[in-house]
C-alpha positions as CSV (number, residue, x, y, z in Angstrom):
1,M,103.6,87.7,95.2
2,P,104.6,91.1,93.6
3,S,105.6,100.8,93.1
4,P,108.1,100.2,95.1
5,K,108.4,98.1,98.0
6,V,108.5,99.7,101.6
7,V,110.6,100.2,103.9
8,L,111.8,96.3,104.5
9,S,114.1,97.4,107.2
10,L,110.7,98.3,109.7
11,L,108.7,95.5,108.8
12,S,108.4,91.5,108.6
13,V,108.4,89.2,105.4
14,A,105.2,88.8,105.6
15,A,103.7,92.4,105.8
16,A,106.9,93.5,103.1
17,A,104.6,90.7,100.9
18,V,101.7,92.4,101.4
19,L,102.7,95.9,101.4
20,S,105.0,95.4,98.0
21,L,103.5,97.8,95.7
22,S,102.2,100.8,97.8
23,V,105.4,103.4,98.4
24,S,104.9,105.3,94.8
25,A,101.9,106.5,95.3
26,Q,103.0,107.8,99.0
27,F,106.1,109.3,97.3
28,G,104.8,109.9,93.9
29,A,107.7,112.0,91.9
30,N,108.7,113.7,95.1
31,G,112.2,111.9,95.8
32,Q,115.3,113.6,96.6
33,P,117.2,114.8,93.3
34,A,120.7,113.7,92.4
35,V,123.5,115.4,93.5
36,A,126.6,115.2,91.8
37,G,129.9,114.4,93.3
38,P,133.4,112.6,93.5
39,I,131.3,109.3,92.8
40,T,129.7,110.8,89.9
41,A,132.8,111.6,88.6
42,K,134.3,109.1,88.8
43,Y,131.8,106.2,87.1
44,Q,130.9,109.0,84.6
45,A,132.6,107.0,81.6
46,D,131.4,103.5,82.6
47,A,127.8,104.4,83.3
48,S,127.9,106.5,79.4
49,K,128.9,103.1,78.3
50,I,126.2,101.0,80.2
51,L,123.4,103.9,79.2
52,T,124.3,104.0,75.6
53,A,124.8,99.8,75.5
54,A,120.9,99.2,77.6
55,S,119.2,102.0,75.1
56,S,119.4,99.3,72.4
57,D,119.8,95.8,74.5
58,N,117.7,92.8,72.8
59,D,118.9,89.8,74.7
60,A,116.8,90.5,78.0
61,Y,113.5,91.3,76.4
62,T,114.1,88.0,73.8
63,A,114.6,86.1,77.2
64,L,111.0,87.6,78.3
65,T,110.1,86.6,75.6
66,Y,110.6,83.2,75.7
67,L,109.6,83.3,79.2
68,C,106.4,84.5,78.8
69,D,105.3,83.2,75.3
70,H,106.8,79.5,75.6
71,I,106.7,78.6,79.4
72,G,104.3,80.4,80.5
73,N,102.8,81.3,83.9
74,R,105.0,79.2,86.7
75,N,102.9,79.2,90.0
76,S,104.8,77.9,92.9
77,G,105.0,73.8,92.6
78,T,103.9,73.1,89.5
79,P,106.2,71.7,86.6
80,Q,106.2,75.4,84.9
81,L,108.2,76.7,87.4
82,N,110.8,73.8,87.9
83,T,110.9,74.8,83.7
84,A,111.5,77.9,84.4
85,V,113.9,77.6,86.6
86,Q,115.9,75.2,84.9
87,W,115.9,77.6,81.8
88,G,116.9,80.5,83.8
89,A,119.9,78.4,84.9
90,D,121.0,77.5,81.7
91,L,120.8,81.3,80.6
92,M,122.9,82.6,83.7
93,R,125.3,79.8,81.8
94,K,125.1,80.8,78.4
95,A,125.5,84.5,79.4
96,G,129.2,83.6,80.7
97,L,128.2,84.2,84.4
98,E,129.8,82.3,87.1
99,N,129.1,79.8,89.7
100,V,125.9,79.1,88.5
101,M,123.3,76.9,90.3
102,V,120.5,75.7,91.7
103,Q,119.7,76.5,95.2
104,P,116.9,74.1,96.3
105,A,114.1,75.2,98.4
106,M,110.8,73.2,99.0
107,V,108.1,75.4,97.7
108,P,103.6,74.8,98.5
109,H,102.2,73.7,95.4
110,W,98.3,75.2,95.9
111,V,95.7,73.9,93.2
112,R,92.9,76.3,91.4
113,G,90.7,73.9,90.0
114,H,87.4,74.4,88.9
115,E,85.8,77.8,90.0
116,E,82.8,80.0,89.9
117,A,80.5,82.0,91.5
118,Q,77.2,83.1,90.6
119,I,74.1,85.7,92.5
120,V,71.5,83.1,92.4
121,S,69.1,85.8,93.9
122,P,67.6,88.2,93.0
123,G,68.3,86.9,88.9
124,L,68.3,88.2,86.0
125,N,65.4,87.8,83.7
126,G,64.6,84.6,85.8
127,T,68.8,83.4,85.3
128,P,71.8,83.8,87.1
129,R,73.9,86.4,87.4
130,T,77.5,85.5,86.8
131,L,80.1,86.9,88.6
132,H,84.2,87.7,87.3
133,M,86.3,86.0,90.3
134,L,89.5,84.3,90.9
135,G,89.7,82.3,94.0
136,L,92.8,83.8,96.0
137,G,95.9,81.6,96.5
138,M,96.2,79.3,99.1
139,S,92.1,79.3,100.0
140,V,90.3,76.3,101.1
141,G,88.0,74.7,98.5
142,T,83.9,74.8,98.8
143,P,82.3,71.4,99.7
144,G,82.3,69.1,96.3
145,Q,78.6,70.8,96.0
146,G,79.7,74.3,96.7
147,I,78.4,76.8,99.2
148,T,74.7,79.0,98.3
149,A,74.1,81.4,101.2
150,P,73.0,85.0,101.7
151,V,75.4,87.4,101.6
152,V,76.5,89.9,104.6
153,F,78.0,93.3,102.4
154,V,80.3,95.2,104.3
155,H,83.1,98.4,103.5
156,T,85.2,98.1,106.4
157,F,86.6,95.9,109.3
158,D,85.2,98.4,111.4
159,E,81.8,97.6,109.6
160,L,82.1,94.1,109.9
161,D,82.7,94.3,113.8
162,A,79.5,96.5,114.6
163,L,77.5,93.3,113.3
164,P,76.0,90.9,115.8
165,P,77.8,87.0,115.2
166,D,74.3,85.9,114.3
167,S,74.1,88.3,111.7
168,I,77.0,86.9,109.7
169,K,77.0,83.0,111.1
170,G,76.4,81.1,108.1
171,K,76.7,83.8,105.5
172,I,78.9,84.9,102.7
173,V,80.9,87.7,103.8
174,V,81.5,90.7,100.7
175,Y,84.2,93.6,101.0
176,N,84.2,96.5,99.5
177,P,86.8,98.8,100.6
178,G,86.9,101.0,97.2
179,W,90.1,101.6,95.6
180,H,92.8,103.8,98.3
181,G,95.9,102.1,97.2
182,Y,97.3,98.8,97.1
183,G,98.0,98.2,100.5
184,V,94.4,99.0,101.7
185,G,93.1,96.5,99.5
186,S,95.8,93.7,100.2
187,L,94.8,94.2,103.3
188,Y,91.6,92.8,103.1
189,R,92.3,90.3,100.9
190,T,95.0,88.8,103.0
191,T,93.3,88.6,106.4
192,G,89.6,89.6,105.1
193,A,88.6,85.9,105.3
194,S,89.9,85.7,109.0
195,R,87.9,88.2,110.0
196,A,84.7,87.1,108.2
197,A,85.3,83.6,109.8
198,A,86.2,84.8,113.3
199,K,82.4,85.8,113.2
200,G,80.9,82.5,111.4
201,A,80.9,83.4,108.0
202,V,81.1,80.8,105.8
203,A,82.9,82.0,102.7
204,M,84.3,85.8,101.8
205,L,84.5,87.7,98.7
206,V,86.7,90.7,98.0
207,R,86.8,93.7,96.1
208,S,90.2,93.3,93.5
209,A,93.0,95.5,95.1
210,T,92.9,97.5,92.0
211,G,91.0,101.0,90.9
212,L,90.8,99.5,87.1
213,V,87.2,98.7,86.6
214,E,87.1,96.5,83.7
215,Q,85.3,93.4,85.3
216,T,89.1,92.0,85.9
217,P,89.5,89.9,89.0
218,H,93.0,89.8,90.3
219,T,94.0,87.1,92.5
220,G,96.9,87.4,95.2
221,T,97.8,85.4,98.6
222,L,95.3,85.2,101.2
223,R,96.9,84.6,105.2
224,Y,94.4,82.1,107.9
225,D,94.5,83.0,111.5
226,E,95.4,79.4,112.6
227,K,93.0,80.1,115.6
228,Q,90.1,80.3,112.7
229,P,88.2,78.5,110.7
230,K,89.9,78.4,107.1
231,I,86.8,79.4,104.8
232,P,87.2,79.5,100.9
233,A,88.0,83.3,99.6
234,A,88.1,84.9,96.1
235,A,88.4,87.9,94.7
236,I,85.5,89.4,92.7
237,S,86.1,92.3,89.9
238,P,85.5,96.1,91.2
239,E,81.8,96.2,89.3
240,D,80.8,92.7,90.7
241,A,81.3,94.2,94.3
242,L,79.6,97.3,93.2
243,L,76.5,95.4,91.9
244,I,76.1,93.1,95.0
245,E,76.3,96.2,96.7
246,R,73.3,97.9,95.1
247,L,71.3,94.6,95.1
248,A,72.2,94.6,98.7
249,K,70.7,97.6,99.5
250,E,67.4,96.6,97.7
251,G,66.5,93.4,99.9
252,T,68.7,89.6,100.5
253,V,71.5,88.5,97.7
254,T,72.2,85.2,97.4
255,V,75.1,83.6,95.9
256,H,76.9,80.0,95.2
257,L,80.4,79.4,95.1
258,Q,82.0,76.9,94.3
259,M,86.1,76.3,94.2
260,D,88.1,72.9,94.1
261,A,90.9,74.6,94.9
262,H,93.3,72.6,97.3
263,Q,96.8,72.2,98.6
264,E,98.9,69.2,97.6
265,P,102.4,68.1,99.0
266,D,104.9,70.5,98.5
267,V,107.4,70.3,95.9
268,E,111.3,70.6,95.6
269,S,112.5,73.7,93.6
270,G,114.6,76.6,93.9
271,N,116.3,80.0,93.4
272,V,118.8,80.7,90.4
273,I,121.9,82.0,91.2
274,G,125.0,83.2,89.4
275,E,128.1,85.4,89.7
276,I,130.2,87.8,88.0
277,R,133.1,87.0,90.9
278,G,134.3,90.1,92.2
279,S,138.0,91.4,91.2
280,E,139.2,92.4,94.5
281,K,136.9,91.6,97.4
282,P,135.3,88.1,95.7
283,D,133.7,87.5,99.2
284,E,131.8,90.8,99.9
285,V,128.5,90.9,97.6
286,V,125.8,92.9,95.6
287,V,122.8,90.5,95.0
288,V,120.3,91.6,92.4
289,G,117.3,90.1,91.3
290,G,113.5,89.4,91.4
291,H,111.3,86.6,91.8
292,I,110.7,83.6,88.8
293,D,107.0,82.1,90.1
294,S,104.2,83.9,89.4
295,W,100.1,83.2,89.7
296,D,98.5,80.7,87.7
297,V,96.8,83.5,85.7
298,G,98.1,85.6,82.7
299,Q,102.0,85.1,81.5
300,G,103.7,86.7,84.7
301,A,105.2,89.2,82.5
302,Q,105.3,91.8,84.6
303,D,104.9,90.6,87.7
304,D,108.2,89.4,87.7
305,G,109.2,88.3,84.3
306,S,110.2,91.8,83.9
307,G,111.8,92.2,87.3
308,I,114.5,89.0,86.6
309,M,115.0,89.7,83.2
310,A,115.7,93.3,83.9
311,A,118.7,92.1,86.2
312,Y,119.6,89.3,84.4
313,G,120.1,92.1,81.5
314,A,121.7,94.0,83.8
315,V,124.5,91.6,84.9
316,K,124.8,90.2,81.6
317,L,125.1,94.0,80.5
318,I,128.3,94.7,83.0
319,H,129.8,91.2,81.8
320,D,129.3,92.0,78.1
321,L,131.4,95.7,78.3
322,H,134.0,93.4,80.3
323,L,133.5,96.3,83.8
324,K,135.2,94.0,86.0
325,P,133.8,95.3,90.0
326,K,135.8,94.9,93.1
327,R,133.2,93.3,94.8
328,T,130.6,89.9,93.6
329,L,128.0,90.9,91.2
330,R,125.4,88.1,92.2
331,L,122.1,87.7,90.3
332,V,119.2,86.0,91.9
333,F,116.1,84.7,90.7
334,W,114.1,83.9,93.7
335,V,111.2,80.9,94.4
336,N,108.4,81.2,96.1
337,E,108.0,85.0,96.4
338,E,103.8,84.8,95.9
339,N,102.5,82.4,97.9
340,G,104.8,81.7,100.7
341,G,109.0,83.0,100.4
342,A,110.3,80.0,100.8
343,G,113.4,81.6,98.2
344,G,114.1,84.2,100.7
345,R,114.3,82.9,104.0
346,A,116.5,80.0,101.9
347,Y,118.6,82.4,100.3
348,R,119.2,83.9,104.1
349,D,120.4,80.4,105.5
350,L,122.3,80.6,102.3
351,V,124.6,83.7,103.1
352,A,123.6,84.2,107.3
353,K,127.2,83.2,108.8
354,N,128.8,86.2,106.7
355,I,126.0,88.3,106.5
356,D,128.2,91.1,107.2
357,K,129.6,90.5,103.4
358,Q,126.2,91.3,102.0
359,V,126.8,94.9,100.8
360,A,123.6,95.7,99.5
361,A,120.3,94.0,98.1
362,I,118.4,95.1,95.3
363,E,114.9,93.5,94.1
364,M,113.0,94.3,91.5
365,D,109.1,93.7,92.0
366,D,107.0,96.0,90.8
367,G,107.1,96.1,87.3
368,A,109.3,97.7,84.0
369,E,107.8,100.9,83.8
370,A,109.5,104.3,83.3
371,P,111.8,104.5,86.2
372,L,111.9,107.4,88.3
373,G,114.9,106.5,90.3
374,I,116.3,104.1,92.9
375,G,114.7,103.4,96.2
376,Y,117.1,103.4,99.5
377,T,116.1,102.4,102.5
378,V,117.4,104.3,105.2
379,L,115.3,105.2,108.5
380,A,117.0,106.7,111.8
381,R,115.7,105.4,115.0
382,T,115.2,108.7,116.8
383,P,112.7,109.6,119.4
384,G,110.1,110.2,116.8
385,N,110.8,107.2,115.3
386,R,111.2,104.6,118.1
387,R,109.1,101.4,117.0
388,A,108.7,100.0,113.9
389,P,105.1,100.3,112.5
390,T,103.4,97.6,112.8
391,M,101.5,96.1,109.4
392,Q,98.1,96.9,109.8
393,Q,99.4,100.8,110.6
394,M,101.8,100.6,107.7
395,M,98.9,99.8,105.7
396,R,96.7,102.6,106.9
397,Q,99.0,105.4,107.3
398,G,101.8,104.5,104.6
399,P,105.5,104.5,105.5
400,P,106.5,107.0,108.2
401,P,107.8,110.5,106.7
402,F,111.0,110.8,105.7
403,N,113.0,113.4,107.3
404,M,116.7,114.4,106.2
405,D,117.5,115.7,109.5
406,A,116.4,112.8,111.6
407,L,119.2,110.9,110.0
408,T,122.5,110.2,111.4
409,P,125.9,111.8,110.2
410,E,126.4,109.0,108.7
411,Q,123.1,108.1,107.5
412,Q,123.0,111.5,105.7
413,Q,126.1,110.6,104.1
414,S,125.1,107.5,103.0
415,F,121.8,108.5,101.2
416,Q,124.0,111.3,99.8
417,T,125.8,108.5,98.6
418,M,123.1,107.2,96.8
419,Q,122.7,110.8,95.3
420,Q,126.0,110.5,93.5
421,I,124.9,107.1,92.0
422,A,121.5,108.3,91.0
423,A,123.5,111.2,89.0
424,L,124.6,108.9,86.3
425,L,121.2,107.9,86.1
426,Q,119.9,111.2,84.8
427,P,120.3,111.0,81.1
428,I,117.3,108.2,81.3
429,G,115.1,110.6,84.0
430,A,115.9,108.6,86.5
431,G,118.0,110.5,88.6
432,K,115.8,110.5,92.0
433,V,116.1,109.0,95.1
434,F,113.3,107.5,97.1
435,P,113.9,107.0,100.5
436,A,112.0,103.6,100.9
437,G,113.2,100.5,98.2
438,G,113.4,96.6,99.1
439,G,111.7,93.9,98.4
440,S,110.1,90.4,100.2
441,D,112.4,88.2,98.7
442,I,115.5,90.2,100.3
443,G,113.2,90.7,103.3
444,P,115.0,88.1,105.2
445,I,118.5,89.8,104.7
446,V,117.3,93.0,104.9
447,A,116.1,92.3,108.8
448,L,119.4,91.6,109.6
449,G,120.7,94.5,108.4
450,V,121.5,94.6,104.6
451,P,120.7,97.9,102.8
452,S,117.9,97.8,100.5
453,L,117.0,99.0,97.3
454,A,114.4,98.8,94.8
455,P,113.9,100.6,91.3
456,I,110.9,103.6,91.6
457,T,108.7,103.2,88.3
458,V,105.6,105.9,87.8
459,A,103.8,103.1,88.6
460,E,100.8,104.2,86.2
461,H,99.2,100.7,85.2
462,Y,100.9,98.1,87.2
463,F,98.3,97.2,89.4
464,D,95.8,97.0,86.5
465,W,97.7,94.0,85.5
466,H,99.6,92.4,88.3
467,H,98.0,88.7,89.5
468,T,95.3,88.6,86.7
469,E,95.0,87.3,82.7
470,A,96.0,90.7,81.6
471,D,100.0,90.1,82.9
472,T,101.3,89.6,79.5
473,L,104.1,90.4,77.7
474,D,102.6,92.9,75.4
475,K,102.5,95.2,78.7
476,V,105.8,95.7,78.8
477,N,107.2,98.7,77.2
478,L,110.3,97.7,75.4
479,D,112.1,101.5,76.0
480,D,110.9,101.7,79.7
481,F,112.4,98.2,80.1
482,R,115.6,99.3,78.8
483,K,115.6,102.3,81.2
484,N,115.1,99.7,83.6
485,I,118.0,97.6,83.0
486,A,120.5,100.5,82.8
487,L,119.1,102.2,86.1
488,L,120.3,98.4,87.7
489,A,123.2,98.3,86.0
490,V,124.4,101.1,87.3
491,T,123.4,101.4,90.4
492,T,124.8,97.3,91.0
493,Y,128.4,98.3,89.2
494,V,129.1,101.0,90.9
495,L,127.9,99.6,94.0
496,A,130.1,96.6,93.7
497,D,132.9,98.9,92.4
498,M,133.0,102.1,94.8
499,D,135.3,102.1,98.1
500,G,132.9,102.6,100.8
501,R,129.2,100.9,101.5
502,L,125.8,101.9,102.1
503,L,124.4,101.6,105.2
504,G,121.9,99.4,106.3
505,T,119.0,99.2,109.0
506,K,118.0,96.6,111.2
507,I,114.6,96.1,112.4
508,P,114.0,98.2,115.8
509,D,112.9,96.3,118.8
510,R,109.5,96.8,119.2
511,E,109.2,98.6,123.1
């Protein structure tokens, strides 16, 4: 499903899936700089070994190449996903990890089927105009003959709400909110269909959640409001959204939409899990990973093949260097992040009885571009920050301002611990700590108080590629990929071996 994941200790898992990639625009390169300290000194030698080994590592990239070129995209419920799951388990066994298993999880099986969209009037030289479109994940299909209807073009929900229902009933709503970051774009993608259906629309088209204009549509999941009719929904390219806007100013625009999308029975799949058992505290766990599923377009290279393979590379590197952390290092390839979150919930259920033994959770699901540092979610509940923000507030406003002075002394100390760990990453330019990090898959355990972290990258092109046919292996730069392996390896190793623990933040009760 698919910049760093946003402040998951303050969000629902559903919101996390939508907000997953919007924080780097908020924090950019302005994270807190590393500060060397006792932890830095203690682990300097081991970190140097890890950084050196990661700089020439080929094993993880070789595995990523196979995953992309020979297994391909891995939509939940498909044979390709379960092929990837079994391959992932074999990969962990061959790497020498312990306790390798596939934890069962039932996942949805949404099928895209044939789909197309056209502007039938006004035509171009007497012929319909083909739209660049991708049906949204979990969308219902159209009737067999498709839907042909006039469009109602709006930029925002406010514009939609200002229109009388009679002007929308029986029509196709087209949204173009522009590009104001992934959070805003994905809000229209995920909730736009039900908002339109509530006013009588028969279908919804939405500008793809991207700033790139190259006639490339981006898919992604939607979420229906069960109180409203389910209508077909698809993403169109930014250029096509702008074309419809211009034509709508001239007169009536009629679109034909055909989608064979449908839901089939759930399929058994599973999380892939392997470990390096802790030498002194094996019951305490630092978990690291990403999601093994992808959308049914492209190869799922950046989203999230690069995440699971960087995490694999990090854990394998620690194993190959014969480093023995005191706590258990657990590698997980979570399943069904893109359109359901079944893997994250299954993992929560697995560890919930001993949640205090989950020392930290790290998810990489923002692509393998050049890392800037590590995101660590630690927020105080102060008089100025008494309520968890709603999903809509986070979409519009971004995460709450980060104020070190608002943290408790214990939280400040925990954040400073991360700064000392980050100092070990300065040789690869990743020596900053950002006040937001997490992921959709770890969201369920983060909500129970587990500290959450994520690599923070420059995220210059991630939204150009993810959820598209263009998410292919060639988009993964090997040097940047190796730096992400190094970041994950150093961070997870120190967290698993150091004497103390980071603080987590449970979701505050809304008042």
